[in-house]
NUMAR-62747 format. One record per atom (N, C-alpha, C): x, y, z; residue in one letter. Coordinates in steps of 0.02 Angstrom, whole numbers, padded with zeros to 5 digits, always signed. Layout:
<lovexs>
XYZa ...
</lovexs>
This chain:
<lovexs>
+06047+05371+04181x +05994+05433+04172x +06052+05496+04159x +06008+05537+04099x +06082+05565+04105x +06050+05666+04112x +06084+05695+04163x +06055+05751+04192x +06015+05783+04129x +05949+05807+04150x +05934+05850+04089x +05878+05825+04063x +05874+05764+04062x +05822+05702+04036x +05769+05750+04029x +05733+05732+03995x +05653+05768+03995x +05607+05715+03994x +05630+05659+03996x +05592+05593+03988x +05578+05576+04061x +05493+05563+04071x +05467+05601+04161x +05479+05510+04168x +05503+05525+04243x +05528+05461+04272x +05470+05477+04331x +05440+05413+04322x +05380+05384+04388x +05395+05316+04433x +05409+05352+04507x +05414+05281+04531x +05325+05272+04540x +05317+05184+04566x +05245+05201+04575x +05280+05145+04640x +05197+05177+04702x +05196+05131+04758x +05125+05125+04761x +05090+05062+04804x +05056+05043+04755x +05015+04993+04837x +04965+05007+04883x +04957+04977+04947x +04910+04958+04978x +04864+04876+04978x +04803+04868+04969x +04771+04880+05060x +04740+04909+05068x +04700+04898+05154x +04626+04885+05140x +04587+04899+05187x +04518+04916+05210x +04510+04982+05195x +04567+05011+05233x +04531+05084+05254x +04591+05126+05203x +04557+05194+05206x +04605+05245+05157x +04675+05253+05184x +04711+05240+05129x +04804+05236+05130x +04826+05324+05121x +04877+05315+05172x +04925+05374+05142x +04994+05359+05122x +05008+05404+05095x +05102+05378+05064x +05139+05432+05063x +05196+05421+05084x +05261+05461+05100x +05289+05438+05057x +05340+05489+05027x +05393+05496+05003x +05466+05490+05035x +05525+05448+05023x +05558+05465+05045x +05647+05470+05015x +05684+05510+05031x +05755+05521+04968x +05791+05515+05013x +05826+05450+05011x +05884+05455+05084x +05870+05475+05133x +05834+05439+05140x +05804+05428+05220x +05773+05495+05219x +05773+05555+05180x +05720+05618+05222x +05683+05627+05185x +05601+05636+05225x +05526+05669+05174x +05527+05698+05127x +05510+05672+05059x +05512+05734+05014x +05452+05764+05016x +05442+05815+05017x +05414+05868+05036x +05352+05875+04983x +05304+05884+04993x +05241+05881+04962x +05225+05821+04903x +05250+05765+04929x +05254+05699+04901x +05198+05668+04941x +05157+05648+04945x +05126+05593+04963x +05046+05576+04956x +05062+05575+04901x +05039+05496+04818x +05078+05450+04805x +05020+05395+04795x +05071+05345+04788x +05118+05336+04698x +05090+05399+04681x +05144+05425+04612x +05204+05471+04634x +05285+05456+04653x +05314+05499+04618x +05352+05529+04547x +05353+05581+04521x +05350+05608+04475x +05397+05635+04464x +05452+05618+04440x +05517+05665+04394x +05503+05709+04340x +05518+05771+04315x +05494+05754+04244x +05556+05785+04225x +05591+05819+04235x +05657+05814+04217x +05745+05798+04274x +05766+05761+04236x +05812+05737+04315x +05862+05783+04323x +05894+05829+04354x +05968+05836+04403x +06004+05818+04440x +06073+05817+04460x +06113+05782+04503x +06086+05794+04555x +06035+05837+04586x +06022+05836+04677x +05960+05765+04664x +05934+05717+04609x +05861+05679+04598x +05934+05628+04610x +05975+05631+04616x +06037+05550+04619x +06015+05531+04687x +06000+05461+04704x +05998+05451+04770x +05949+05388+04787x +05916+05356+04830x +05879+05300+04846x +05816+05325+04856x +05760+05300+04843x +05682+05342+04841x +05645+05257+04890x +05611+05273+04912x +05581+05226+04937x +05498+05272+04956x +05457+05230+04969x +05383+05239+04995x +05350+05219+05036x +05339+05254+05095x +05301+05218+05152x +05218+05217+05123x +05212+05180+05138x +05081+05156+05147x +05091+05150+05216x +05027+05195+05236x +05002+05191+05300x +04912+05200+05295x +04897+05187+05331x +04817+05160+05335x +04798+05276+05395x +04789+05287+05361x +04753+05359+05381x +04713+05362+05459x +04679+05304+05462x +04653+05280+05521x +04699+05259+05586x +04778+05248+05548x +04805+05207+05619x +04871+05228+05587x +04912+05270+05584x +04951+05293+05533x +05021+05226+05548x +05034+05208+05626x +05069+05178+05636x +05063+05083+05621x +05019+05073+05578x +05008+05026+05542x +05042+05048+05460x +05104+05006+05460x +05136+05038+05377x +05162+05002+05334x +05173+05011+05296x +05240+04944+05241x +05261+04989+05202x +05311+04966+05215x +05377+05027+05152x +05396+05010+05127x +05412+05008+05044x +05446+04970+04985x +05509+04969+04990x +05519+04923+04938x +05598+04926+04947x +05635+04994+04904x +05702+04994+04919x +05729+05046+04903x +05754+05043+04828x +05729+05098+04788x +05746+05110+04711x +05805+05158+04714x +05874+05163+04669x +05908+05176+04662x +05921+05239+04602x +05919+05287+04588x +05929+05342+04540x +05974+05365+04512x +06009+05341+04468x +06109+05356+04453x +06088+05406+04401x +06095+05480+04428x +06115+05526+04380x +06186+05545+04340x +06187+05518+04254x +06235+05563+04223x +06256+05622+04230x +06311+05662+04237x +06306+05723+04229x +06317+05741+04132x +06293+05815+04123x +06285+05802+04061x +06340+05775+04013x +06416+05811+04027x +06465+05790+04004x +06505+05765+04046x +06497+05703+04086x +06541+05668+04138x +06527+05599+04122x +06564+05573+04191x +06520+05506+04230x +06485+05539+04262x +06463+05468+04292x +06393+05441+04345x +06432+05463+04413x +06384+05521+04446x +06386+05540+04515x +06414+05458+04557x 
</lovexs>
């Protein structure tokens, strides 16, 4: 993906359960602040978006009961150069 792309990039995470579910997104092992829904949207990709993303879904009633997604890698190419 080229830096500055106006394409909306969407990562989706969906889990099934009998109770209410909570979602948390991570980029390179660090919590993505303010992203606690099953969908992560990047509207305009920049070089700092480069990395590995994952989602953890857990039961709100029992946060220790959780499952995490596989890693999704986002490769960002600088506007005039090679990929980072």
